[in-house]
C-alpha positions as CSV (number, residue, x, y, z in Angstrom):
1,M,-28.0,36.0,35.3
2,T,-29.6,36.2,31.9
3,L,-26.6,38.1,30.5
4,T,-24.2,35.5,31.9
5,R,-26.1,32.7,30.4
6,A,-26.3,34.5,27.0
7,L,-22.5,34.9,27.1
8,L,-21.9,31.3,28.0
9,A,-24.2,30.1,25.2
10,D,-22.3,32.3,22.7
11,T,-19.0,31.0,23.9
12,L,-20.1,27.4,23.7
13,G,-21.6,28.0,20.2
14,A,-18.2,29.4,19.0
15,M,-16.4,26.4,20.5
16,A,-18.7,24.0,18.8
17,Q,-18.1,25.6,15.4
18,Y,-14.3,25.4,15.6
19,E,-12.8,22.9,13.1
20,I,-9.7,21.0,14.0
21,R,-7.1,21.2,11.2
22,T,-3.7,19.6,10.6
23,R,-0.6,21.7,9.9
24,R,0.9,21.1,6.5
25,W,4.6,21.4,5.7
26,T,6.5,22.5,2.7
27,R,9.7,20.8,1.5
28,L,11.7,23.9,2.5
29,E,10.3,23.7,6.0
30,Y,10.9,20.0,6.1
31,E,14.6,20.3,5.1
32,K,15.1,23.1,7.7
33,L,13.8,20.6,10.4
34,I,16.3,18.1,9.1
35,A,19.1,20.7,9.2
36,L,18.2,21.6,12.8
37,G,18.5,18.0,13.9
38,I,14.8,17.7,14.9
39,F,14.7,14.1,13.7
40,Q,17.0,11.4,15.0
41,P,19.6,9.9,12.6
42,G,17.9,7.2,10.5
43,E,14.4,8.1,11.7
44,P,12.1,6.8,8.9
45,I,10.2,10.1,8.2
46,E,9.0,11.2,4.8
47,L,7.2,14.3,3.6
48,I,4.2,13.1,1.6
49,G,1.7,15.7,0.2
50,G,2.6,18.1,3.0
51,E,2.3,15.5,5.8
52,L,5.1,13.9,7.8
53,M,4.7,10.2,7.5
54,V,6.5,7.3,9.3
55,A,7.8,4.7,6.9
56,E,7.1,1.0,7.3
57,P,9.5,-0.8,9.7
58,Q,12.1,-2.9,8.0
59,G,11.9,-6.6,8.7
60,A,14.5,-9.1,7.3
61,A,12.4,-9.9,4.2
62,H,11.8,-6.2,3.5
63,Y,15.5,-5.3,3.7
64,T,16.5,-8.3,1.6
65,A,14.0,-7.3,-1.1
66,I,15.4,-3.8,-1.2
67,W,19.0,-5.1,-1.5
68,K,18.1,-7.6,-4.2
69,T,16.0,-5.1,-6.2
70,A,18.8,-2.6,-6.2
71,K,21.4,-5.2,-7.3
72,A,19.0,-6.4,-10.1
73,L,18.4,-2.9,-11.4
74,E,22.1,-2.0,-11.3
75,G,22.7,-4.9,-13.6
76,A,19.8,-4.0,-15.9
77,F,20.6,-0.3,-16.3
78,G,24.4,-0.4,-16.3
79,T,26.6,2.7,-16.5
80,G,25.2,6.2,-16.7
81,W,22.6,5.5,-14.0
82,I,22.4,5.6,-10.2
83,V,20.3,3.1,-8.3
84,R,19.5,4.8,-5.0
85,T,18.1,3.0,-1.9
86,Q,15.9,5.0,0.4
87,G,17.2,8.3,-0.8
88,P,15.1,11.5,-0.9
89,I,13.4,12.5,-4.1
90,G,12.3,16.1,-4.4
91,L,9.0,15.6,-6.2
92,D,7.3,19.0,-5.6
93,E,7.0,21.8,-3.0
94,E,5.2,19.6,-0.5
95,S,6.6,16.1,-1.1
96,E,10.0,14.6,-0.5
97,P,9.5,10.8,-0.4
98,E,12.2,8.3,0.1
99,P,11.3,5.3,-2.1
100,D,12.9,2.0,-1.3
101,V,14.7,2.0,-4.7
102,A,14.8,4.7,-7.4
103,V,16.8,4.8,-10.6
104,V,18.0,8.3,-11.7
105,P,20.3,9.3,-14.6
106,G,23.9,10.5,-14.2
107,G,26.5,10.1,-11.4
108,P,26.7,10.9,-7.7
109,E,28.2,14.3,-8.3
110,D,25.1,15.4,-10.3
111,Y,23.1,15.5,-7.0
112,R,25.6,17.0,-4.6
113,S,23.6,20.2,-4.3
114,A,20.0,19.0,-4.7
115,H,18.1,15.7,-4.6
116,P,16.9,14.2,-7.9
117,S,13.3,15.0,-8.8
118,R,12.4,12.7,-11.6
119,P,13.5,9.0,-11.3
120,V,12.9,6.9,-14.4
121,L,11.9,4.0,-12.2
122,T,10.5,4.1,-8.6
123,V,10.1,1.0,-6.5
124,E,8.5,0.4,-3.1
125,V,8.8,-2.9,-1.2
126,A,5.5,-3.5,0.6
127,E,4.2,-5.7,3.4
128,S,2.0,-3.8,5.9
129,S,2.3,-0.6,3.7
130,L,0.8,-2.3,0.7
131,Q,-2.5,-0.3,0.5
132,S,-0.6,3.0,1.2
133,D,2.0,2.2,-1.5
134,R,-0.7,1.4,-4.0
135,E,-3.1,4.3,-3.3
136,R,-1.3,7.1,-1.5
137,K,2.2,6.9,-3.0
138,G,0.9,5.6,-6.3
139,S,-1.3,8.7,-6.6
140,L,1.6,11.0,-5.5
141,Y,4.0,9.4,-8.1
142,A,1.4,9.6,-10.8
143,R,0.8,13.3,-10.0
144,A,4.5,13.8,-10.5
145,N,4.3,12.1,-13.9
146,L,6.7,9.3,-12.9
147,E,6.0,6.9,-15.8
148,D,7.3,3.7,-14.2
149,Y,6.3,2.6,-10.7
150,W,6.8,-0.9,-9.3
151,V,5.6,-2.4,-6.0
152,V,7.4,-5.5,-4.8
153,N,4.4,-7.2,-3.0
154,L,5.8,-9.4,-0.3
155,E,2.3,-10.5,0.7
156,T,1.4,-12.4,-2.5
157,R,5.0,-12.5,-3.8
158,V,4.3,-10.7,-7.1
159,L,5.6,-7.6,-8.8
160,E,2.9,-5.0,-9.4
161,V,3.9,-2.6,-12.3
162,Y,2.0,0.7,-12.6
163,R,2.2,2.9,-15.7
164,A,0.4,5.6,-17.7
165,P,-0.3,8.4,-15.1
166,A,-3.8,9.8,-15.5
167,V,-6.0,12.4,-13.8
168,D,-8.5,10.9,-11.4
169,P,-10.3,13.3,-9.0
170,S,-11.2,10.4,-6.7
171,A,-7.6,9.5,-6.1
172,V,-5.7,10.7,-3.0
173,F,-3.7,13.4,-4.9
174,G,-6.0,13.6,-7.9
175,W,-4.0,11.3,-10.1
176,R,-3.6,7.5,-10.5
177,Y,-1.9,5.0,-12.8
178,A,-4.2,3.9,-15.6
179,R,-2.4,0.6,-16.2
180,R,-1.5,-2.1,-13.7
181,E,0.1,-5.5,-14.4
182,D,1.0,-8.2,-11.9
183,F,3.9,-10.5,-12.6
184,N,4.7,-13.7,-10.7
185,R,8.2,-14.9,-9.8
186,S,8.8,-16.7,-13.0
187,A,8.1,-13.6,-15.2
188,E,10.5,-11.0,-16.6
189,V,9.9,-7.3,-16.9
190,S,11.6,-4.5,-18.9
191,P,11.9,-1.1,-17.4
192,L,10.5,1.7,-19.6
193,A,13.9,3.5,-19.5
194,A,15.9,0.3,-20.3
195,P,13.6,-1.5,-22.8
196,G,16.4,-3.9,-23.8
197,A,16.9,-5.2,-20.3
198,R,15.0,-8.0,-18.7
199,V,14.5,-8.1,-14.9
200,R,13.5,-11.4,-13.4
201,V,10.9,-11.0,-10.7
202,A,12.5,-13.9,-8.8
203,D,15.6,-11.7,-8.5
204,L,13.6,-9.1,-6.6
205,L,12.0,-11.3,-4.0
206,P,13.6,-12.5,-0.7
């Protein structure tokens, strides 16, 4: 009886020490899952820092803001640039986000064999995802040294512009944007990669 109790105590002690861990994914593994058809067509899944994340559902205002933002940026950047909507961006070995809008150089044929990795402007449209877009995706994009990150804030109807990536150990991915400016609907903003263009905030809002 004493031996049985000792074995039971040892077993319970081992069980108490076990730490639950999550399984992280690489971009290569993630793309294999896509190729195998694991996800349903159009399923809003993104790989963010090794974790599979479900994107914010699109309401009418959210979709309208994406469409308006893409049109405004197409006009601002002109030829020689592609304005992508919810297309994958190959940031690093553990991240393949799909920002609502991203501006990349070149033409469609330039990305027929690989996703772009360094957009010159990245935009997220945010309602319920506002905190995540500010902190989680903001830290991820800063770590990738994306110089120009915009959040179309549908809660307060402003454009939040983030620039100057900087190391910050307290941030989710160890980086953050050192500068943030908020612009109301009457303001105009120039993208860093198109300094001669003026984008009206009102043209981005639904």
